[in-house]
Each structure stands twice: as structure tokens, then as C-alpha cells.
C-alpha positions, 0 to 999 in steps of 0.5 A, a space after each residue: 470482536 470475534 464476530 468482526 474477526 469472522 467477518 474479516 475472514 469472510 472477505 477472502 474469496 468474494 468476487 467483486 467487479 470493479 469498473 472505472 478510470 484506471 491510471 498509471 501512477 509513476 514516481 521518479 525519485 532523485 536528489 537535487 544538488 544544484 539549481 539550473 543555470 537556464 532558469 531558477 529551478 532545481 535540477 533533479 538527478 534521477 535514481 529510480 522510477 517506480 510505477 503502480 496501478 492507480 485509480 480504479 486499478 488501485 481498488 482492484 489491487 486492494 481487492 486482490 490483497 484482501 484475497 478477493 477474486 476481483 473482476 476489472 473493466 476499464 478503458 485505456 488508450 492504445 499507447 505505452 502507458 496502456 501497455 504498462 497497465 496490462 504488464 502490471 496486471 499480469 505481474 500481479 496475477 490480475 490479468 485473468 479477471 480483467 477486461 481492458 477496452 482500448 480506444 485508440 484516440 485516447 491517452 491513458 491517464 498517467 500521473 508522474 510525481 517527481 520526488 526529492 528528499 521525500 518532497 514532491 517537486 512536481 506532478 505531471 499529468 498526461 491523459 484524455 479527460 473526455 467522455 468515451 465514444 459510443 463504441 467504447 461505451 457499448 463495449 464497456 456496458 457489455 463487458 460489465 453485463 457479462 461479468 455481473 453473473 459472477 460478481 457479488 458486488 460492484 464498485 464504480 471508481 469515478 475519477 472524472 476522466 470520462 469512462 463513467 459517463 452518465 449513460 454508462 453509469 446509469 446502465 451499470 447501476 440498473 443492470 446491477 440492481 436487476 441482478 441483485 448486486 449492490 453498487 459502491 461508488 467512489 464519486 467525482 461529479 458534484 451532481 450525485 443524482 447521476 449515481 441514483 440507485 447505488 447502495 453506497 457512496 463514499 465521498 470525502 468531506 469536501 466532496 459531500 459538502 460540494 454535492 449537498 451544498 451544505 457545511 460538513 465541519 461537525 458530526 451533525 453537519 455531516 449527517 445533515 448533508 448526507 441525508 440531503 444526498 440520500 433524499 434527493 439522489 436516491 442513494 441507499 447510504 453515504 459513507 463519508 471519509 473524514 481524514 483524521 476524524 475517521 468516517 461517518 455512515 448515514 443510511 436511508 433507514 435512519 442509521 448513523 454511525 461515526 467511527 473515530 480514526 484508527 491510525 496511530 501515525 499518518 504518513 501518506 493518505 494516497 489511495 486511502 479512499 480506494 482502500 475504503 471502497 474495496 473493503 466496503 465492496 468486499 464486505 457487502 459482497 460477503 454478505 456483511 451488514 453495512 455497519 460491520 463493513 464500515 467498521 472494517 473499512 475504517 480499520 483498513 483506512 487507519 492501516 493504509 495511511 500509516 504506509 508510504 505511497 499508494 498502498 494496500 491492506 491485507 486480511 492478516 493486517 486487519 485481524 492484527 489491528 482489530 486485536 490491537 496487535 499490529 502496533 505491539 508486533 511493530 514494537 518487537 522490531 522483527 519484520 517481514 520484508 514487506 513490513 520492513 520496506 514500509 518502516 524504512 520508507 516512513 523513516 526516509 520520509 522523515 529525513 532519517 538515514 538508513 543503515 544496514 548490517 547483516 550476519 548470523 548472530 548465532 551466539 551474541 558476543 562482545 564483537 557483535 555488540 561492537 559491530 552493531 554499536 559502530 553500525 548505529 553510529 553511522 545512521 539514524 535507523 539501523 536495520 539488521 539482516 539476519 540469516 535464517 536457520 536454513 541459511 546458517 546451516 548451509 554456511 556454517 554446517 549441519 550443527 549450526 545454528 545453536 539458537 533458532 532464528 526466532 531466538 536470535 531475532 528476539 535477542 537482536 531486537 532487544 538491543 537499543 542500537 537495533 531498530 529493525 530485524 529482517 530474516 532472510 533465507 538466501 546465503 547473502 542479503 543482496 536481494 534484501 539490500 536491493 529492496 531496502 536501499 540503505 544509505 550506509 552498509 556496514 561490515 567488519 574490517 575483515 572485509 574489503 569494500 569490494 568484498 561487501 555484498 550489496 556495496 555496488 547497490 549502495 554506492 551507486 545511489 550515493 551511499 557509503 560502505 563502512 568497515 567497522 573495527 573488530 573487537 579482537 578475541 571474539 567469534 561464535 565459532 571459537 566460542 562453540 569450539 571452546 565449549 566443545 572442549 570443556 
């Protein structure tokens, strides 16, 4: 356990070179309230659109989340989507380590998913699926050769879009081996011979079965299929991701390791393979033995499938999972904004309505309990925004709060009416509401709707603002005043 904890700490700072098919993942969220009169199809009323890096870009994002110093080489078209990828790289602080090669006659890969009520209605793919031209391939190999001097490991993220042609793949693996850098490949082509010389391949069970032309339904069948690939394709090891059954490691030296799945609850498997590749590469780059890198990758996969959408895993989360603490901490119901977003998106995918209220909650009294009870009645899950100590001090004066934010959060989390507590440092929860997008927003009846912070956000997306009845004779300020006079 302690050895693996030190191994996780060692991932930060590792320099990993990622090469492959980058794409833009776009999600269009909305509601469906009617069928089109033009054809028997649903009409999606758009509420919001989000974009993120996909494919090899998601591997790079995962590497950055682990604290790695990533280097990224990929190809885009000379189009709006290509510019969008560059903007995301800049926004995420990844641009300095990236080399984006533009081929003018290519379309940048874009996958647009249309979502309503947590269901995907349609996916629209816009892309060029063809080998890159010789000039682009030459630029790609040159960029990789230049970046190899800094990297400790190389990942090839092959989505079959034409960047990793057989010639490009062979050139990169040969150069990496000559430089003493292990290569981890997420394969797409069913002929794994094109990856000859790679240290590790990470196919899923179906991909392994198709490449080996053998069944992979049982542990023994997975081992047999992996051994065939190792023997016929010249691969160092196969790490097969097996969904709810975890992963299996089969190496050329005869090592076999089956790791059971670590996920407590699966919400979304999008990008889980990218996370496994990133962790394996970071581990090998940090000098870990392959079995240790595989164990950590399995932990990471168990975490990322519990999140919504194309997600990443951070080193702190890996340590928490290693010590079986992440799930206990989740039960305390006190979360950061990032964790709160994940919780809210999971609940929303189950069709649950999200409620929100906020306050200082310095000395919990019957008025607070009444407000929280009424708020919980408006929704399936109630999130409470809690002013930090500094925020309370600015709003209430230097002698407040009476209780620290940790104490106030613990008391709120103990209530059955409260599902999540998020501490915020601003004077108002506007940014918190904007991030979580609750369906109902609840404040006391001493406010009017136009005075409620965040009301514009909630009503604009079809939600509602609820003014709760006040329990007379209760306030923290009055309680403190009475105590001072006693």
C-alpha cells in the first residue's frame, strides 16, 4: 500500500509525449417538449453547449491532471474546429508543450452529441478519415523526434482517423526504442503487427478478440488471445480493459495479472480507456514496474467511470481510492466545486431534480431547519452553498462567524435534508449557481424573486425560484445578541 502511494506521488513531473488523433468533443444539451410537424422527430430546444478535447487530446488532459509535463503532437485541419482545439489547449495551460500541425485539406474531427433529459438523441461526426499526406507525415515525425529528447515515455492514441499511418507509427516506435523510451499504444486497427516494438498495447476486450481472432469471454481466453498477439506481433505486453471486470495484464515474460474493477458505481465510461493509457504511460515514464503501473491505472479507471462525460483523474483522487477514503469522504457530503459538479451531473443523469439554497448557517437554529426542510421538499437532491469564514467576516463583521466553516459544514452535512455542502469564498453564490445549474433555487420569504442571487440563471433554463416561509423569532444575529446580554 505504502509503495503504491509513493508510486502515485512519483507520477507528477513525468514528461510524457502523446501523439495521435485529436478531436473536439461537443455536447449540445437541451429539452424536448414536442415532435416536429415536418417529420416524426423530436425538436431539441438548446440550453447550452460545451466543448472539450477528445481522442489524443483527452489523453493529454489526463496527463496534465496527474501533474505530468505533457508533450502533444497532433494534426488538425485549417478550420474553426482546429482553432477551437488550440483555444482549449491555451485555456488549459497545455499549449506550450504542444505541436499542432495543420493540413489544409483535412477536416478536424468533431463529434457532436445532442442530449436531452440525460439521453443522447443523436451523434454527428464531422471529420476526414484518410491518411495524412506525405508532407504532414514528415512534419509529424520531425516534431516527434524533436520532442523525444525530453520525454520519458511515448503514447500513441490511434482512433483510426489517418494520423498514425503504418509508416508514421513504425517511424515513431523505432525512434522511441532507439532513444530508450517505452511506447504505450491505444490501438484501433485490427492488425496489431503495425505496432511491432511497442512496450504495451491497451485494447479493450472486443478489440483484442478481433485482432487475435479468438474469444475473450473468460480470464483464460483473454490470456490466450493476448499471448497470441505478443508472439505474432512483437509486443512487450497487453493490458486489456474489461469494463466491469477490471483489466488484465499479460506480458511477454509470462507475467499474468488480473485486476478486478474498482468502480463502486458506473455512470459514464467515456474516455476511461484514455485515462488508462495516460496512467500507464506516466507510470512507465516514472520508472514504475508494469504491474504497479497497471494497478494504478485500474484504480484510475474505477474513479473516472464514476464521473460524468469525458473526465480526468487527479493524483489526490488516486491516493484517496488507494486508501479506500474517497468513498468515505463522499459520504460526509462536504465537497469541492469540482466534486460537487460531478455529484450533481450524476444525479441529473438519473433524472433527479437539483435544489439549491445558501447562507452562513453560523448557529443552526429552527429557522434554518425549517428553510432546509422546505428547500428539500422542492427537489430530489439539495445542495447547500455555505459562506466561507472570510466571506462571513466581510458580510457580518470581524466577530463572525462564531463557528468555523468546517464546523458549520459538518453540522449541515449531518442533516438528512441536505445532500451536499459546498463552501464558497465570494460574498454571493452566483458563480456556484452558474456552475451547478440547479432546477430550483430556494431563499427565505424576506426576499423577493428579483432580489435572489442567481434567479436569472435558474429561470433562464426553465427552473424556478421558491421563497420559503420564515419561522418567526429565530435569527443567528438575535441569538448572539441575547447571549452577549446574558
